[in-house]
Every structure is written in structure tokens, then in C-alpha cells.
N, C-alpha and C positions, 0 to 999 in steps of 0.2 A: 119701397123700391130699394133693392140691394145694389144693383148696377144696371147699366144699359149699354147698347151698342147701336149705332146708326151708320148705315152705308148709303151714300148718295151715288146713283148710277144713271146712265142715259142709254137705254137700249134702242135698237132700230125700230122695234114694233111697239114697245111700251113707252118710249120717250123718257123724259126725266122722271125718276121715281126714287123712293127711299125704302130700305129694309130696316126694320126696327126690331130689336130684341130687348125685352125687359126681363130682369131677374127679380122676382118678388118673393117675399117671405110667405110661404104657404100657410104658416100657422096664423097669419093675420088676414089672408085673402083666400077665399074658398074656390073661386072660379076664374081660371086663367082665360077662359073663353069670354066671359063677361067683361073682364078687364080690357081685353083686346077690342071688344065691341065698343067699349067706352072711349078708348083711344081713337078709334075710327070715327065715332060720332063727334069727338072734339075736333078732329082734323077737318071733317066736313064743315063744322061751324067756323073754324078759322079760315077756311078757303071759300066761304060763302057757297057751299055745295058744289064747288068746281073740282074738288079733290075727292078721291075715293080710297078705300082700303080693302084689303083682303085678309081675313082672319084665318090662319092655317090651323088654329087650335080647335078644330072640330073633332068630334068623336070619330068620324069616318077617317080623317087623316091620321089620328093617333092609332087607330086599329090597323090601318094599312102599314104605318111605320113599324108598329110592333110585330106584325106578321113577317116583315122583312128583317127584323132584328135591329132596326135603326131608330127606335123610339127615343127622341131627344128633345121633345117639346112637352109642355104640360107639367104634370106633377113628377118631378125628378127626385128620386130618393137617394140619399147618401149611402144607404145600405145596398144599393144596386149599382155597383161600379160601371157596368156597361151602359146604363142610362146616362151617367155623368159623362162618359166618353162620347156617347152619341150626342149629348147636348153640346159638348165642345165642338163636335163635327158640324152641328147645325149652325153654330155661331161662326165657325171658321169659314163657312160659305160666304159670309158678309165681306170678308177681306181676301177672298180667293183671287190671286193674281191671274189665274187662267180665265177669269171673266173679263178679259181685256176688251172684248167686243161691247161691253156695257160701260166702259169708262166714259167719263164726261168728255164730250167733244170740246167744250170750252170750260175751263176751270176758273171759277171766280178768283181773282187775285187776292192773295192773303187768306184764302179759305181752304179747309181740308175737305176731303170726300169721305172720311171715316172718323167718327167720334165715338168715344167710349167713356164710361164712368170710371172714376179713379177711387173707388171705394175699397 
């Protein structure tokens, strides 16, 4: 794991939820999809099957983003600057102030709603 970002939100229809971004070393891990599935499985275990997750790292999502020129998930290569910019855009979604309608209705005292790795 190179770094991470977590945003806690509370939407009208989704209720309390979190968005998680993991940045991993591709030379050590071959499948971002499988890693995301493993995180979801662990979350289900931690929440005694009350929690769930959605893995956006599917082939269909990646193909769709690529057609739109917005591919910023999955295998991002340093040699393709637009992929890096798109990845930054995907992560920026986590801290977008325009998502005000999803801010927490009640914020736990002394807690943040956005966490990131300091690597």
C-alpha cells in the first residue's frame, strides 16, 4: 500500500457510507479488482455481514471511463500523464465540497470526515 484516502459521508438515500481509495504498487499486486473484493470481504466480516461494498474496478467501468477519456482507476501508468490526471480527478471526488448534500448530519466530536495516508 503506497497511500490511501477515506471520505465519510451521509447521503439521503445511501445513509452513512465511506469512499475508499487505495494506491498500491502494481509491480507487487496484479489485480486491483481482486484487492478491492478482498477489502469488501473484510468489511463484511468486520460488520458481521451488515455492511456491503461496491467495487468500481470492473472491466466494464474501466472501458466506459476510457471511452469518455476519463480512465483514472485501475492500472495507471506514469508514462500516460492523462491517466494520472484522471486518477487525481477520481480522488478529488472524495473531498469535493460541492457534495454538501452528503456531508454528515452529525459529526462525531473530535473526529474527521476525511482521512489520508501521509506517505
